[in-house]
Backbone as ProteinMPNN parsed JSONL, in Angstrom:
{"seq_chain_A": "XXXXXXXXXXXXXXXXXXXXXXXXXXXXXXXXXXXXXXXXXXXXXXXXXXXXXXXXXXXXXXXXXXXXXXXXXXXXXXXXXXXXXXXXXX", "coords_chain_A": {"N_chain_A": [[22.404, 44.64, -23.965], [23.45, 46.0, -21.569], [26.678, 45.186, -19.43], [26.397, 46.223, -16.902], [23.331, 45.76, -16.417], [23.476, 42.891, -15.831], [22.861, 39.985, -13.769], [24.639, 38.662, -13.664], [27.899, 39.004, -14.633], [30.11, 37.92, -16.737], [33.241, 36.987, -15.725], [35.309, 38.241, -17.936], [33.21, 39.736, -19.076], [33.238, 41.578, -16.958], [36.086, 42.237, -16.621], [36.587, 43.913, -18.826], [34.89, 45.959, -18.479], [36.189, 46.771, -16.546], [38.69, 47.591, -18.005], [37.803, 49.9, -19.738], [37.498, 51.587, -17.917], [39.233, 52.225, -17.025], [41.443, 53.118, -19.67], [40.192, 54.673, -20.16], [40.109, 57.204, -17.827], [42.715, 57.485, -17.748], [43.231, 57.859, -20.242], [43.915, 55.799, -22.119], [44.585, 54.062, -25.191], [42.424, 51.412, -25.317], [43.595, 48.887, -26.236], [45.604, 48.601, -25.782], [45.831, 47.494, -22.721], [45.557, 44.619, -21.009], [44.576, 41.468, -19.16], [46.65, 40.903, -18.007], [48.003, 43.144, -17.602], [49.811, 45.197, -15.783], [49.064, 47.777, -13.128], [50.893, 49.874, -12.595], [52.611, 50.451, -14.302], [50.757, 51.023, -16.331], [50.457, 53.507, -15.966], [49.077, 54.189, -13.558], [48.738, 55.074, -10.397], [48.379, 54.486, -6.94], [46.766, 56.357, -5.955], [44.695, 56.283, -8.212], [44.578, 54.011, -8.585], [42.724, 53.529, -6.777], [40.349, 54.968, -7.476], [39.621, 53.999, -9.416], [38.757, 51.427, -8.308], [36.656, 51.967, -6.975], [35.099, 53.538, -8.922], [34.539, 51.349, -10.011], [32.849, 50.053, -8.242], [30.936, 52.029, -8.054], [29.54, 51.33, -10.66], [29.083, 48.36, -10.807], [27.318, 48.248, -8.598], [28.45, 47.679, -5.739], [30.103, 47.236, -3.231], [33.631, 47.768, -2.191], [35.579, 46.035, 0.298], [37.436, 47.418, 2.621], [40.256, 46.151, 3.128], [40.972, 44.768, 1.093], [42.9, 45.782, -1.042], [45.327, 44.435, -2.374], [46.528, 44.243, -5.029], [47.426, 44.403, -8.154], [47.56, 43.967, -11.104], [45.354, 44.017, -13.789], [43.577, 42.216, -14.313], [43.748, 41.038, -11.505], [42.183, 42.926, -10.396], [40.021, 42.414, -11.412], [39.113, 39.74, -10.991], [38.939, 40.42, -8.032], [36.404, 41.871, -8.453], [34.964, 40.914, -9.193], [33.803, 38.613, -7.622], [33.411, 39.681, -5.686], [30.463, 40.865, -6.883], [29.728, 38.337, -7.192], [29.145, 37.729, -4.385], [27.492, 39.557, -3.574], [25.478, 40.052, -4.61], [21.929, 41.019, -5.181]], "CA_chain_A": [[22.35, 44.22, -22.393], [24.839, 45.764, -20.923], [27.243, 44.691, -18.305], [25.882, 46.892, -15.942], [21.854, 45.115, -16.964], [23.632, 41.139, -15.52], [23.274, 40.039, -12.312], [25.716, 37.456, -12.862], [28.452, 39.448, -15.447], [31.388, 36.784, -16.34], [34.904, 37.65, -15.72], [35.606, 38.625, -19.101], [33.069, 41.19, -19.163], [34.418, 42.199, -15.581], [37.407, 43.117, -17.286], [36.153, 44.262, -19.872], [34.894, 46.851, -17.936], [37.258, 47.706, -16.057], [39.569, 47.82, -18.586], [37.478, 51.095, -20.097], [37.052, 52.174, -16.647], [41.291, 52.486, -17.036], [41.789, 53.423, -20.683], [39.196, 56.546, -19.949], [41.072, 58.029, -17.291], [44.215, 57.41, -18.496], [43.552, 58.798, -21.908], [44.937, 55.23, -23.213], [43.955, 52.986, -26.006], [42.011, 50.168, -24.672], [43.703, 47.53, -27.036], [47.144, 48.157, -24.863], [45.367, 47.448, -21.562], [45.386, 43.232, -21.299], [44.22, 41.273, -18.638], [48.043, 40.897, -16.765], [48.902, 44.473, -17.489], [50.653, 45.806, -14.895], [48.797, 48.92, -13.537], [51.706, 50.975, -12.559], [53.176, 50.368, -16.014], [49.72, 51.542, -17.919], [50.66, 54.823, -15.496], [47.997, 54.681, -12.477], [49.454, 55.251, -9.268], [47.624, 54.625, -5.768], [44.951, 57.245, -5.948], [44.275, 56.056, -9.617], [43.82, 52.25, -8.496], [41.79, 53.375, -5.533], [39.324, 56.063, -8.339], [39.152, 52.373, -10.65], [37.68, 50.806, -7.525], [35.31, 53.394, -6.598], [33.932, 53.357, -10.332], [33.354, 49.71, -10.178], [31.72, 49.762, -7.088], [29.211, 52.484, -8.264], [29.264, 50.741, -11.987], [28.844, 46.886, -10.699], [26.548, 48.241, -7.278], [29.244, 46.266, -5.325], [31.295, 47.431, -1.669], [34.97, 46.592, -2.055], [35.952, 46.495, 1.467], [39.358, 49.012, 2.45], [41.5, 45.538, 3.524], [40.859, 44.084, -0.473], [44.07, 46.582, -1.866], [46.509, 43.822, -2.488], [46.105, 44.392, -6.317], [48.861, 45.01, -9.159], [47.142, 43.444, -11.989], [43.822, 44.391, -14.29], [43.009, 40.372, -14.194], [43.496, 41.247, -9.805], [40.507, 43.905, -9.634], [38.737, 41.446, -12.326], [38.916, 38.794, -10.06], [38.067, 40.882, -6.843], [34.804, 43.296, -8.404], [34.262, 39.505, -10.235], [34.078, 37.769, -6.514], [32.455, 40.694, -5.095], [29.547, 41.104, -7.238], [28.681, 36.498, -7.095], [28.876, 37.841, -3.288], [26.809, 40.902, -2.733], [23.845, 40.005, -4.644], [20.453, 41.039, -4.157]], "C_chain_A": [[23.168, 44.428, -22.539], [25.125, 45.333, -19.809], [26.698, 44.978, -17.055], [24.177, 46.123, -15.377], [22.139, 43.716, -16.39], [23.762, 41.348, -14.129], [24.265, 39.286, -12.329], [26.736, 37.802, -14.233], [29.635, 38.229, -15.439], [32.467, 37.736, -16.141], [35.831, 38.568, -16.813], [34.973, 40.036, -19.131], [33.288, 42.367, -17.96], [35.487, 43.022, -16.331], [37.399, 44.239, -18.509], [35.904, 45.542, -19.687], [35.287, 48.011, -17.23], [38.515, 48.802, -17.072], [39.159, 49.717, -19.489], [37.534, 51.772, -19.219], [38.965, 53.549, -16.981], [41.472, 53.012, -18.307], [40.736, 54.944, -20.333], [39.55, 57.802, -18.935], [42.329, 58.2, -17.343], [44.4, 58.067, -19.719], [44.628, 57.421, -22.645], [43.871, 54.105, -23.952], [43.987, 51.664, -25.444], [42.558, 48.688, -24.965], [45.384, 47.497, -26.407], [46.479, 47.841, -23.746], [45.236, 45.686, -21.937], [45.464, 42.302, -20.033], [45.182, 41.324, -17.497], [48.875, 42.02, -17.533], [49.152, 44.885, -15.958], [50.072, 47.736, -14.301], [49.687, 50.177, -12.931], [52.267, 51.107, -13.603], [52.469, 50.854, -16.965], [49.74, 53.049, -16.896], [49.795, 55.087, -14.18], [49.006, 54.296, -11.69], [48.298, 54.592, -8.195], [46.185, 54.641, -5.999], [44.53, 57.034, -7.461], [43.378, 55.152, -9.226], [42.381, 52.8, -7.866], [40.221, 53.951, -6.706], [38.767, 54.94, -9.098], [38.066, 51.985, -9.852], [36.639, 51.293, -7.458], [34.452, 53.268, -7.912], [33.351, 51.961, -10.654], [33.23, 49.597, -9.363], [30.657, 50.919, -7.915], [29.151, 51.778, -10.048], [28.572, 49.367, -11.398], [27.576, 47.242, -9.185], [26.938, 47.151, -6.115], [29.836, 47.295, -3.919], [32.455, 46.972, -1.922], [35.227, 47.006, -0.352], [37.713, 46.658, 1.299], [40.449, 47.506, 2.704], [41.75, 44.792, 2.157], [41.972, 45.165, -1.277], [45.073, 45.923, -2.683], [46.104, 43.482, -4.316], [46.953, 45.251, -7.482], [48.566, 44.973, -10.696], [45.136, 44.29, -12.594], [43.064, 43.2, -14.084], [42.692, 40.613, -12.377], [42.506, 41.699, -9.297], [39.745, 42.974, -10.576], [38.101, 41.257, -11.709], [37.982, 38.829, -8.502], [37.018, 41.582, -7.144], [34.281, 41.022, -8.391], [33.061, 38.775, -8.923], [33.036, 38.512, -5.994], [31.083, 40.594, -5.238], [28.698, 39.532, -6.712], [28.183, 37.043, -5.831], [27.555, 38.761, -2.502], [25.266, 40.888, -3.404], [22.978, 40.491, -4.521], [20.073, 39.837, -3.593]], "O_chain_A": [[23.968, 43.809, -23.24], [24.227, 45.03, -19.022], [26.53, 44.111, -16.198], [23.897, 45.982, -14.187], [21.099, 43.059, -16.344], [24.327, 42.212, -13.459], [24.899, 39.071, -11.296], [26.561, 36.965, -15.118], [30.02, 37.687, -14.403], [32.519, 38.948, -16.354], [36.758, 39.339, -16.566], [35.569, 41.111, -19.183], [33.444, 43.585, -18.048], [35.575, 44.237, -16.512], [38.172, 45.136, -18.845], [36.434, 46.379, -20.417], [35.077, 49.222, -17.167], [38.955, 49.948, -16.988], [40.041, 50.535, -19.749], [37.655, 52.947, -19.567], [39.401, 54.698, -17.058], [42.001, 54.06, -17.936], [41.045, 56.132, -20.423], [39.35, 58.999, -19.145], [42.912, 59.191, -16.904], [45.389, 58.661, -20.15], [45.623, 57.6, -23.348], [42.855, 53.545, -23.541], [44.952, 50.956, -25.154], [42.259, 47.655, -24.365], [46.174, 46.566, -26.561], [47.162, 48.864, -23.711], [44.843, 45.398, -23.068], [46.637, 42.266, -19.663], [44.876, 41.643, -16.348], [50.023, 41.915, -17.964], [48.275, 44.684, -15.118], [50.513, 48.741, -14.859], [49.21, 51.306, -12.819], [52.46, 52.294, -13.867], [52.884, 51.146, -18.087], [48.808, 53.789, -17.212], [49.823, 56.235, -13.736], [49.914, 53.51, -11.958], [47.273, 54.178, -8.737], [45.197, 53.921, -6.137], [43.844, 57.98, -7.847], [42.15, 55.134, -9.296], [41.255, 52.579, -8.312], [39.171, 53.31, -6.655], [37.575, 54.906, -9.404], [36.879, 52.03, -10.176], [35.646, 50.852, -8.037], [33.267, 52.934, -7.904], [32.332, 51.552, -11.211], [33.594, 48.433, -9.193], [29.585, 50.495, -8.347], [28.057, 52.153, -10.471], [27.354, 49.331, -11.573], [26.974, 46.233, -8.819], [26.275, 46.215, -5.668], [29.747, 48.473, -4.266], [32.557, 45.746, -1.934], [35.063, 48.141, 0.096], [38.629, 46.336, 0.542], [41.618, 47.778, 2.43], [42.807, 44.163, 2.104], [41.626, 45.274, -2.453], [45.672, 46.538, -3.564], [45.435, 42.509, -4.664], [47.047, 46.473, -7.589], [49.138, 45.728, -11.481], [44.21, 44.811, -11.973], [41.904, 43.265, -13.675], [41.56, 40.399, -11.945], [41.92, 41.349, -8.273], [38.558, 42.885, -10.262], [37.017, 41.773, -11.44], [37.113, 38.123, -7.989], [36.464, 42.074, -6.161], [33.538, 40.293, -7.734], [31.882, 38.494, -9.136], [31.895, 38.071, -5.857], [30.361, 40.333, -4.276], [27.613, 39.433, -6.138], [26.955, 37.037, -5.734], [26.966, 38.679, -1.425], [24.246, 41.435, -2.986], [22.848, 40.653, -3.307], [19.071, 39.779, -2.88]]}, "name": "protein", "num_of_chains": 1, "seq": "XXXXXXXXXXXXXXXXXXXXXXXXXXXXXXXXXXXXXXXXXXXXXXXXXXXXXXXXXXXXXXXXXXXXXXXXXXXXXXXXXXXXXXXXXX"}
């Protein structure tokens, strides 16, 4: 069962899925991406960060409100996405 099939993925599953999205987009080793990793230090600019958020919306079938952009680390994104999954589940 993949994370996308689960109704309530754990924060770790969300974080792992986001790390894979970042690794694929930035062409970096997923092992170098930790929850406390700063997105800018990983090479993501603001457009890259929005692209990751859009990918997460598609992957997890959620909608991230436009005002929810105060994120600097992978953990910040994972918490935001996880909360939205829990509040927006069908």
